[in-house]
C-alpha positions in Angstrom: 89.7 78.4 108.1 86.0 78.9 107.8 85.3 75.7 109.9 87.8 76.8 112.5 86.3 80.3 112.8 82.8 78.8 112.8 83.8 76.6 115.8 86.1 78.8 117.7 85.5 82.4 116.6 88.2 84.9 115.9 91.3 84.9 118.1 91.5 88.2 120.1 94.9 89.1 118.6 93.3 88.9 115.1 90.5 91.2 116.2 92.9 93.7 117.6 95.1 93.6 114.5 92.0 94.1 112.2 90.7 97.0 114.3 94.1 98.6 114.4 94.5 98.3 110.6 91.0 99.7 109.9 91.6 102.6 112.4 94.9 103.5 110.6 93.4 103.2 107.1 89.9 104.5 107.7 88.8 103.0 104.4 86.2 104.9 102.4 84.8 101.8 100.9 83.6 100.4 104.2 82.3 103.7 105.5 80.2 104.0 102.4 78.7 100.5 102.9 78.5 100.7 106.7 77.6 103.5 109.1 80.4 102.2 111.2 83.0 99.6 110.4 82.8 98.4 114.0 79.5 96.8 113.0 81.3 94.6 110.6 83.8 93.5 113.2 81.2 92.9 115.8 78.9 90.9 113.5 81.8 88.8 112.2 83.0 88.2 115.8 79.7 87.5 117.5 78.3 85.2 114.7 81.7 83.7 113.9 81.5 84.7 110.2 84.1 85.5 107.6 84.1 89.2 106.8 82.4 88.8 103.4 79.6 86.8 105.0 79.2 89.4 107.8 78.8 92.1 105.1 76.0 90.1 103.4 74.3 89.5 106.8 74.4 93.2 107.6 73.1 94.1 104.1 70.3 91.6 104.5 69.3 93.0 107.9 69.2 96.6 106.6 67.1 95.6 103.6 64.7 93.4 105.7 65.8 90.2 103.9 64.8 87.4 106.2 65.2 84.4 103.9 68.1 83.3 101.8 68.8 80.5 99.3 72.3 79.3 100.0 74.4 76.2 100.5 76.7 78.2 102.9 75.8 76.7 106.3 77.5 79.7 108.0 74.4 81.8 107.5 72.4 79.4 109.8 74.1 81.3 112.6 72.6 84.6 111.5 69.4 84.9 113.6 67.6 87.3 111.3 68.0 85.0 108.2 66.2 81.7 107.5 68.2 79.7 105.1 66.9 77.5 102.3 67.7 74.6 101.9 
């Protein structure tokens, strides 16, 4: 699934379903971690990342982390992070 999302991005119907679910649940855990859960969706969608990777990318940006040691090649699509190796 990760490879498919990395290549094709999220299908629009999946985005709509996730947005609708989050709107109806209004989860506290996300609003504590993010100013706006829409940032999570937009980051995942625009960079073609899984949601957990999008959360890490957002946290890195907020804490001015610009370099990451990882074997997860998905982070190479995050423009504000240089990946090692």
